[in-house]
N, C-alpha and C positions, 0 to 999 in steps of 0.2 A: 432497570435496565441496565444493558452493558454499549457502552460506546460499538457499533459494534467493527468501522473501522478500524479502531487500534485491537480489539479485540481479533481481529484479519494477523493483525499483524506480524502479535503475541505469539498466534496461537498455532502459528503451524512451522516448530521448529521440527526436524525428523531426526531422529538420530539413526543409524543408519549403521551398522553392525558390517558385515562385509558383505559383498556385492555376493547378491545373493538368498544369502541369513533372513530368512523370515519366521516368525514372524519381529518387525518392523516394532524401535519403539519410539509413539509421536506423544509429546510436550508439551504441552500448554498452560498460559496461564488463567487462571480466573478469580477474579478475585484478589488477585494476588497470592494464591494462592500453586503449587505445579502440582496437574494431572498427567499422568501416565496411561495408558490404552496401548497396549499389542493389536495390530494388525497386518491382516491377512495380505498378501498381492497382493489380490484385485481391489484392497482398503486404501493399499499403497501408493496406489496408480492413479486413484481414483481422485484423492489430496493429493497426490501429486501435480496435475491434470487442473484441478479445481487455484489451485497455490497460481499455480501459473499463469490462471484463466486472469487472477482476483489480477495481478500482478499487472499482467494488461492493462486493464483497464484503470487501474488505478496509472498508470505513469500518461492515458491516452485522457484521461481527467485531466491530469494534474497540465498535457498540453492545450487542452480545451479552456482550460481556465486560463493559461498566459493566453493567449489570441482572444481574450473578451476582453482580459486587460489593455492589450495592443491598442484594440479597436475602442474600446470606451474613452482608453483615453490620449485618444488621436481626431477623434470625432467631436467631443465636446467640451462644449468650453472651460476654461481653466481658471484658480482662481485667481488674482494679480499675486506675483509673487518679483522677490530683487532677484532667487534664480532660478535657474529650470532645472524642475527633478531630473533625477538621470533613472536611465535604465534599471536598478539594484531596485532602487527606493519600491520603482512601480511596478517591481516583481516580473520583467519581463527578459531577462536575464534569470 
């Protein structure tokens, strides 16, 4: 089974020719091989919207993870340390 997140990250490289020229060539990597598919205007627009939505979801999840770590590290007790852990080490920046 393929890693869905990694597949989405690699899969949506849209190579367009000139503005308004269709079909558009969509290339993606599957198990190390490049797959190319010609897309109609409707397919292109649907994939473009799906890619934008996926990127927005990924950004939202990243922010949620950062906030979760911030709450976790600020509310729960820490083990004894000589030096305080920095924000970069905790993944807060």
